[in-house]
C-alpha positions in Angstrom: 2.9 7.5 32.5 3.6 9.5 29.3 4.2 8.4 25.8 6.3 10.3 23.2 7.1 10.4 19.5 10.4 12.0 18.6 11.0 12.9 15.0 14.4 12.7 13.3 14.6 16.6 13.2 14.5 16.7 17.0 10.9 17.8 17.4 8.7 15.7 19.7 5.1 15.3 20.8 3.8 13.8 24.0 0.7 11.7 24.7 -0.8 8.9 26.6 0.3 5.3 26.0 -2.4 2.8 24.8 -1.8 -0.6 23.4 1.3 -2.4 24.7 4.4 -0.8 26.2 7.6 -0.6 24.1 9.8 1.4 21.8 9.5 1.3 18.0 11.3 3.1 15.1 10.1 3.7 11.6 9.2 6.2 9.0 6.4 8.5 10.1 3.6 8.8 7.6 0.2 10.5 7.7 -3.0 9.0 6.6 -5.9 11.4 6.1 -8.8 8.8 5.8 -11.8 9.5 8.0 -12.8 5.8 8.1 -11.0 2.5 7.6 -8.4 2.5 10.5 -8.4 -1.3 10.7 -7.9 -1.7 6.9 -5.1 0.8 7.0 -3.3 -0.8 9.9 -3.5 -4.2 8.3 -2.3 -3.0 4.8 1.1 -4.7 4.3 2.3 -1.6 2.4 2.5 0.1 5.8 5.0 -2.4 7.2 7.6 -0.7 9.2 5.8 2.6 9.4 4.8 4.8 12.3 1.3 5.6 11.3 -0.3 8.9 12.2 -4.1 9.0 11.7 -5.2 12.6 11.2 -8.9 12.0 11.8 -9.3 13.0 15.5 -11.4 10.1 16.8 -10.3 6.5 16.3 -12.0 3.3 17.4 -15.6 4.6 17.5 -16.9 1.7 15.4 -14.8 -1.1 16.8 -13.2 -3.8 14.8 -14.3 -7.0 13.0 -12.3 -9.8 11.3 -13.9 -9.1 7.9 -12.3 -5.7 7.7 -8.7 -6.9 8.0 -6.8 -6.6 4.7 -4.2 -9.2 5.7 -3.5 -11.7 8.4 -2.1 -9.2 10.9 -1.2 -5.6 11.6 2.1 -4.5 10.0 2.7 -1.0 11.2 5.5 -0.4 13.9 3.4 2.0 15.9 0.3 4.1 15.9 -0.3 7.8 16.8 -3.8 9.2 17.3 -5.5 12.2 18.8 -8.3 10.4 20.7 -9.3 6.8 21.4 -13.0 6.2 21.5 -14.0 4.4 24.7 -17.1 2.9 23.1 -17.9 1.1 19.9 -21.1 1.8 18.0 -21.5 -0.5 15.0 -23.7 -3.5 14.4 -20.8 -5.3 12.7 -18.3 -4.8 15.5 -16.9 -7.9 17.1 -14.4 -6.3 19.5 -13.1 -3.0 20.7 -10.3 -1.0 19.2 -8.2 -1.2 22.4 -8.5 -5.0 22.5 -7.4 -5.1 18.9 -4.2 -3.1 19.8 -3.5 -5.5 22.6 -4.1 -8.6 20.5 -1.8 -7.2 17.8 0.9 -6.3 20.3 0.9 -2.7 18.9 2.7 0.2 20.6 0.4 3.2 20.3 0.0 6.7 21.8 -3.2 8.8 22.0 -3.8 12.4 23.1 -1.2 13.6 20.7 -1.6 16.9 18.9 -1.9 15.2 15.6 -2.8 18.5 13.8 0.5 20.1 14.7 2.4 16.8 14.0 0.7 16.6 10.6 1.8 20.2 9.8 5.3 19.3 10.8 5.4 16.4 8.4 3.8 18.3 5.6 6.3 21.2 6.0 9.5 19.1 6.4 8.6 15.9 4.7 8.3 12.3 5.8 11.1 11.3 8.1 12.1 8.7 10.6 10.7 8.8 14.1 10.7 6.8 17.3 7.7 6.1 19.6 8.3 5.2 23.2 6.0 4.4 26.1 8.9 3.9 28.4 11.0 6.4 30.4 13.7 7.7 28.0 15.6 10.9 27.3 15.1 12.6 24.0 18.8 12.6 23.2 19.0 8.8 23.7 16.0 8.4 21.4 17.5 10.6 18.7 20.7 8.4 18.8 18.6 5.3 18.3 17.0 7.0 15.2 20.5 7.8 13.9 21.7 4.3 14.4 18.6 2.9 12.6 19.2 5.4 9.7 22.7 4.0 9.3 22.1 0.3 10.0 18.4 -0.5 9.7 17.3 -3.0 7.1 14.1 -3.0 5.2 13.2 -6.6 4.4 9.5 -6.8 5.2 8.4 -8.5 2.0 10.0 -11.8 2.8 7.8 -12.0 5.9 4.6 -10.7 4.3 4.6 -12.9 1.2 3.2 -16.4 1.1 5.8 -19.0 1.8 4.7 -21.4 -0.9 2.5 -21.4 -4.0 -1.1 -21.1 -2.8 -4.2 -21.7 -5.0 -7.6 -20.1 -4.6 -10.0 -21.8 -6.9 -12.7 -19.9 -8.7 -14.7 -20.8 -11.8 -13.3 -24.0 -13.4 -13.4 -22.3 -16.8 -12.1 -19.0 -15.5 -8.7 -17.5 -16.2 -5.6 -18.6 -14.3 -4.2 -15.5 -12.7 -1.1 -15.6 -10.6 -0.1 -12.9 -8.1 3.4 -12.2 -7.0 2.4 -11.6 -3.4 4.2 -8.6 -2.0 1.3 -7.7 0.3 -1.9 -8.3 -1.7 -5.0 -7.0 0.0 -7.9 -9.4 0.8 -10.3 -7.0 -0.8 -8.4 -7.3 -4.1 -8.5 -11.1 -3.9 -12.3 -10.9 -3.3 -12.8 -8.8 -6.5 -10.8 -11.3 -8.5 -12.8 -14.1 -7.0 -16.1 -12.4 -8.0 -14.8 -12.3 -11.6 -14.4 -16.1 -11.5 -10.6 -16.1 -11.6 -8.5 -19.1 -10.5 -5.9 -17.4 -8.3 -2.4 -18.6 -7.6 -0.5 -16.7 -5.0 3.3 -16.9 -5.6 6.1 -16.2 -3.1 8.0 -13.0 -3.8 11.1 -14.8 -4.9 9.5 -17.1 -7.5 11.8 -17.4 -10.4 11.3 -16.3 -14.1 11.3 -19.8 -15.5 8.8 -21.1 -12.9 6.4 -18.3 -13.9 6.8 -18.8 -17.6 6.2 -22.6 -17.3 3.1 -22.3 -15.1 0.6 -21.9 -18.0 -0.8 -18.7 -16.7 -3.3 -16.4 -18.4 -2.1 -13.3 -16.6 0.1 -12.1 -13.7 -0.4 -9.4 -11.1 2.4 -7.7 -9.3 0.8 -6.7 -6.0 1.0 -3.7 -3.7 3.5 -3.9 -0.8 6.1 -1.9 1.1 8.4 0.4 -0.9 12.2 0.6 -0.6 12.3 -3.1 0.4 15.4 -5.1 -0.1 13.5 -7.7 -2.2 12.4 -5.2 -4.9 15.5 -5.3 -7.0 15.3 -9.1 -7.5 11.6 -8.8 -8.4 12.4 -6.1 -11.0 14.8 -8.5 -12.7 12.0 -11.2 -12.9 9.5 -8.7 -14.3 11.9 -7.6 -17.0 11.8 -11.1 -18.4 8.0 -11.2 -18.3 7.1 -7.9 -20.0 5.6 -8.6 -23.4 5.4 -12.3 -22.8 2.4 -12.4 -20.4 -0.4 -9.9 -19.6 0.7 -8.0 -16.5 -1.2 -5.8 -13.9 0.9 -3.8 -11.5 -0.7 -2.3 -8.4 1.0 0.5 -6.4 4.4 -1.0 -5.7 3.7 -3.4 -8.6 3.3 -0.3 -10.8 6.6 1.0 -9.6 8.3 -2.3 -10.3 7.0 -2.5 -13.8 8.3 1.1 -14.4 11.7 0.1 -13.0 11.7 -3.1 -15.2 11.1 -0.8 -18.2 14.3 1.2 -17.4 12.4 4.0 -15.5 13.3 5.6 -12.2 11.3 6.6 -9.1 11.3 9.8 -7.2 10.2 10.4 -3.6 7.4 12.7 -2.8 8.0 15.2 0.0 4.8 13.9 1.6 3.4 10.7 0.2 -0.1 10.0 -1.0 -1.8 8.2 1.9 -5.6 8.5 2.1 -8.9 8.0 0.4 -9.7 11.1 -1.6 -7.0 11.6 -4.3 -8.4 12.9 -7.5 -7.2 11.6 -10.9 -8.1 12.2 -14.4 -7.4 11.2 -18.0 -5.1 13.5 -20.0 -7.7 13.3 -22.8 -10.7 14.2 -20.7 -12.0 16.6 -18.1 -13.8 13.8 -16.3 -12.1 12.6 -13.1 -12.3 10.0 -10.4 -11.5 9.8 -6.6 -9.0 7.1 -5.6 -7.5 5.4 -2.6 -3.7 5.7 -2.4 -0.8 4.5 -0.2 2.7 5.3 -1.5 5.6 7.6 -1.0 7.2 7.3 -4.4 6.0 8.0 -8.0 7.4 7.2 -11.4 9.8 9.8 -12.7 8.2 10.7 -16.0 11.4 11.9 -17.6 12.9 8.4 -17.2 10.3 6.8 -19.4 9.7 9.5 -22.0 11.6 7.4 -24.6 9.2 4.5 -24.4 6.8 5.4 -27.1 4.8 2.2 -26.6 3.7 3.3 -23.2 0.6 5.5 -22.7 0.0 7.5 -19.6 -3.7 7.1 -19.1 -4.4 8.8 -15.7 -2.7 11.6 -13.8 -3.0 13.0 -10.3 -5.0 16.2 -10.4 -3.0 17.7 -7.5 0.6 17.2 -8.6 0.3 15.8 -12.2 2.2 12.6 -11.2 1.5 9.4 -13.2 -1.4 7.4 -11.7 -1.9 4.8 -14.5 0.0 3.5 -17.5 -0.8 0.9 -20.1 0.7 -0.7 -23.2 -1.1 -2.9 -25.7 2.2 -3.8 -27.3 3.9 -4.8 -24.0 0.6 -6.3 -22.5 0.4 -4.4 -19.2 -1.7 -2.1 -17.1 -0.2 -0.5 -14.0 -1.9 1.7 -11.4 -0.2 3.8 -8.7 -3.6 4.1 -6.9 -5.5 1.2 -5.3 -8.2 -0.3 -7.6 -10.7 -0.7 -4.7 -14.3 -1.9 -5.1 -16.7 1.0 -5.8 -19.0 -0.7 -3.2 -22.0 -3.1 -3.0 -19.8 -6.1 -4.1 -18.8 -4.3 -7.3 -15.5 -4.8 -9.1 -13.1 -2.0 -10.0 -12.9 -1.3 -13.7 -9.2 -1.9 -13.7 -9.6 -5.6 -12.9 -12.2 -5.9 -15.7 -9.9 -4.2 -18.2 -7.1 -6.5 -17.2 -9.2 -9.6 -17.7 -10.3 -8.3 -21.1 -6.6 -7.9 -22.0 -6.0 -11.5 -20.8 -8.9 -12.9 -22.8 -8.9 -10.7 -25.9 -5.4 -9.4 -26.1 -6.5 -5.7 -26.2 -7.2 -2.9 -23.7 -10.2 -0.6 -23.3 -9.4 3.0 -23.2 -9.9 4.1 -19.6 -11.0 7.6 -20.6 -14.2 6.0 -21.9 -14.8 4.4 -18.6 -14.4 7.3 -16.1 
């Protein structure tokens, strides 16, 4: 039995079905990470995507519950070159194939992912359909066209917590709320290490409710872009800017930009991987970041906002990676502020808490 992925432009690639049988449609994105397949697959920002992992061997270190970034796998389908038939890792609790079965995930291996990646890089991210069932290419293309015309993106309402949820920390620590659009478990763990008392808020929490909650700060989390819920969240954030310290992460960064009157622009090929270099405009020192997004802030649309400082840029394409404003009390990062390792906390979270407790920001160029 053969599996197939058909792209919106008519090109197609065959392989061998793994996981469960079925047919799935979504935007095809590449991720260039060499490790972290479980974390990537359980990142809610990938909801609705057909994920192509460019590293050629997947599953070689198995899976473990501790590495999941959320309660489930959110991608529509997975494309890989080769599935490892054995797991070699002292932390592994199960095999990669069992993980695919448990998550009811449609997946195809033995695909020429190098040629597929080149296709996406040359022609941009586009819709695709994955099928492990007998189907004609013409029929699959018609399904993609129908999805393009009628498909809805409303993943956030299913990803977000359904009711206000408290994660207690240090009794004397700050009260930090998170508008949960797909917050990662690893981000929550960093905040917990800092002693924060965390309140997860549903995506549709109203402005008055937030302002009346006696919060020390608010985080707008990462999550899936182009979602139908984003416009309503932007309106809430408009009413919060300047009234409470804010931290925006990835989608949260984009939402803060939209709330400031800015616009977004789509990258031909999004930033999805572990090794994206960024640097401060005032320094030659740089850093390597984790990223997962297809849109960036259109710099022209915020040039009139003199109270906003662009503090980090992408070395490859000069796009905005971080902004801050002492006047408006916010920091926002397009990249993921992941832990540097060994239970350490990313400097972005520390800077945000200093803004919460002291009302001022630390210049990131001094910290890189």
